[in-house]
C-alpha positions as a Markdown table, in Angstrom:
| # | Residue | x | y | z |
|---|---|---|---|---|
| 1 | Met | 135.7 | 102.6 | 93.4 |
| 2 | Ile | 135.8 | 104.3 | 96.7 |
| 3 | Leu | 132.0 | 104.3 | 96.3 |
| 4 | Gly | 131.7 | 100.8 | 95.5 |
| 5 | Gly | 134.0 | 100.1 | 98.8 |
| 6 | Ala | 131.7 | 102.6 | 101.1 |
| 7 | Met | 128.5 | 100.2 | 99.5 |
| 8 | Ile | 130.1 | 97.1 | 100.8 |
| 9 | Phe | 131.2 | 98.4 | 104.0 |
| 10 | Gly | 127.9 | 99.5 | 104.9 |
| 11 | Phe | 125.8 | 96.0 | 103.4 |
| 12 | Ser | 128.0 | 94.1 | 105.6 |
| 13 | Ala | 127.7 | 96.7 | 108.7 |
| 14 | Phe | 123.9 | 96.2 | 108.2 |
| 15 | Lys | 124.2 | 92.0 | 107.9 |
| 16 | Ser | 126.6 | 91.9 | 111.0 |
| 17 | Ala | 123.9 | 93.6 | 112.9 |
| 18 | Glu | 121.4 | 91.2 | 111.5 |
| 19 | Val | 123.6 | 88.5 | 113.1 |
| 20 | Tyr | 124.4 | 90.0 | 116.2 |
| 21 | Ser | 121.1 | 90.7 | 117.5 |
| 22 | Gly | 119.7 | 87.5 | 116.4 |
| 23 | Lys | 116.9 | 88.5 | 114.6 |
| 24 | Lys | 115.4 | 90.1 | 111.4 |
| 25 | Leu | 115.9 | 93.8 | 110.5 |
| 26 | Asn | 112.5 | 93.6 | 107.8 |
| 27 | Pro | 109.4 | 93.5 | 110.4 |
| 28 | Val | 106.2 | 92.7 | 109.0 |
| 29 | Met | 102.5 | 94.0 | 109.4 |
| 30 | Val | 99.5 | 92.1 | 110.7 |
| 31 | Tyr | 96.0 | 93.2 | 110.4 |
| 32 | Phe | 92.8 | 92.5 | 112.7 |
| 33 | His | 90.2 | 90.7 | 111.2 |
| 34 | Gly | 87.3 | 90.4 | 114.0 |
| 35 | Asp | 84.8 | 92.4 | 115.7 |
| 36 | Val | 86.7 | 95.5 | 117.5 |
| 37 | Thr | 83.7 | 95.8 | 120.0 |
| 38 | Asp | 84.7 | 92.2 | 121.0 |
| 39 | Pro | 87.7 | 91.8 | 123.6 |
| 40 | Ala | 88.0 | 88.3 | 123.1 |
| 41 | Glu | 88.7 | 89.0 | 119.3 |
| 42 | Val | 90.9 | 91.6 | 119.7 |
| 43 | Ala | 92.9 | 89.5 | 122.0 |
| 44 | Asp | 92.5 | 86.5 | 119.9 |
| 45 | Glu | 96.2 | 86.2 | 118.2 |
| 46 | Ser | 94.7 | 84.2 | 115.6 |
| 47 | Leu | 92.8 | 87.4 | 114.0 |
| 48 | Trp | 95.6 | 89.0 | 113.5 |
| 49 | Thr | 97.1 | 88.0 | 110.0 |
| 50 | Thr | 99.4 | 89.4 | 107.6 |
| 51 | Thr | 96.3 | 89.8 | 105.1 |
| 52 | Pro | 95.1 | 93.3 | 104.8 |
| 53 | Asn | 92.0 | 94.7 | 106.3 |
| 54 | Glu | 89.4 | 96.6 | 104.6 |
| 55 | Gly | 90.0 | 99.8 | 107.0 |
| 56 | Ser | 92.5 | 102.5 | 107.3 |
| 57 | Cys | 94.9 | 102.4 | 110.2 |
| 58 | Asn | 95.4 | 105.9 | 111.2 |
| 59 | Asn | 96.9 | 105.4 | 114.4 |
| 60 | Val | 93.8 | 107.3 | 116.4 |
| 61 | Asn | 93.8 | 104.8 | 119.0 |
| 62 | Gln | 90.0 | 104.1 | 119.0 |
| 63 | Gln | 89.9 | 100.3 | 117.7 |
| 64 | Ala | 92.1 | 97.5 | 116.9 |
| 65 | Cys | 93.2 | 97.7 | 113.2 |
| 66 | Ser | 97.0 | 96.6 | 112.8 |
| 67 | Gln | 100.9 | 96.3 | 114.2 |
| 68 | Glu | 103.7 | 95.8 | 113.2 |
| 69 | Val | 106.0 | 92.3 | 114.2 |
| 70 | Asp | 109.0 | 90.6 | 113.7 |
| 71 | Glu | 108.7 | 88.0 | 111.1 |
| 72 | Leu | 109.7 | 85.2 | 113.8 |
| 73 | Asp | 106.5 | 86.0 | 115.5 |
| 74 | Leu | 104.4 | 84.5 | 113.1 |
| 75 | Asn | 103.1 | 81.0 | 112.9 |
| 76 | Ser | 103.0 | 78.9 | 109.5 |
| 77 | Asn | 99.7 | 80.5 | 108.7 |
| 78 | Asp | 101.1 | 84.1 | 108.8 |
| 79 | Glu | 99.0 | 84.4 | 112.2 |
| 80 | Ile | 100.7 | 86.1 | 115.4 |
| 81 | Asn | 102.0 | 83.0 | 117.5 |
| 82 | Pro | 100.8 | 82.8 | 121.0 |
| 83 | Ser | 103.9 | 81.7 | 122.3 |
| 84 | Lys | 105.6 | 84.7 | 121.1 |
| 85 | Ile | 103.2 | 87.4 | 121.4 |
| 86 | Gln | 100.2 | 87.3 | 124.0 |
| 87 | Leu | 97.5 | 89.5 | 123.7 |
| 88 | Gly | 94.8 | 91.7 | 125.6 |
| 89 | Ala | 92.4 | 94.4 | 125.2 |
| 90 | Thr | 91.9 | 97.5 | 126.4 |
| 91 | Ser | 88.9 | 99.5 | 126.4 |
| 92 | Thr | 88.0 | 102.8 | 124.4 |
| 93 | Pro | 84.5 | 104.6 | 124.3 |
| 94 | Gln | 84.3 | 103.4 | 120.7 |
| 95 | Gly | 85.8 | 99.8 | 121.2 |
| 96 | Tyr | 89.3 | 97.8 | 121.9 |
| 97 | Ile | 92.9 | 97.9 | 121.1 |
| 98 | Pro | 95.1 | 95.6 | 121.4 |
| 99 | Thr | 97.7 | 95.3 | 124.7 |
| 100 | Arg | 100.5 | 93.0 | 124.7 |
| 101 | Thr | 100.1 | 90.6 | 128.0 |
| 102 | Gly | 103.2 | 88.2 | 127.3 |
| 103 | Gly | 105.1 | 85.7 | 124.9 |
| 104 | Thr | 108.8 | 85.2 | 124.2 |
| 105 | Ser | 109.3 | 88.1 | 121.7 |
| 106 | Thr | 111.8 | 90.6 | 122.2 |
| 107 | Ser | 110.1 | 92.9 | 119.4 |
| 108 | Leu | 108.8 | 96.1 | 120.6 |
| 109 | Phe | 104.9 | 96.7 | 120.9 |
| 110 | Lys | 103.9 | 98.7 | 118.0 |
| 111 | Pro | 100.3 | 98.7 | 117.3 |
| 112 | Ile | 98.5 | 101.0 | 114.8 |
| 113 | Asn | 95.0 | 101.9 | 115.8 |
| 114 | Lys | 92.0 | 103.6 | 113.7 |
| 115 | Gly | 89.2 | 106.1 | 114.7 |
| 116 | Ala | 85.8 | 104.6 | 114.8 |
| 117 | Thr | 83.6 | 104.5 | 112.0 |
| 118 | Pro | 80.4 | 106.5 | 111.8 |
């Protein structure tokens, strides 16, 4: 009975934190579907969707791959909503990686980039 009470208390605290913060506690991953050597494509929010890409995002910071966003940062097409997150692109020797340049979202910017493909 004590364990059951503790579980109810823990769940209630989790839900209270979600209500208090005003945002979901479940982030979603969006993936880049464009040319990593084209800064305009890396900065195009419509090319970042919840559909997985065919790459391995290994956090090497050489080419755009994926990023974690709040579900509220997406539009109805499961793309990044440009009013919530505006993107730019930073040059690397192997391509471009995304940067956040604006938008109304308060979620942390969490890109997961990849190494250059041979």
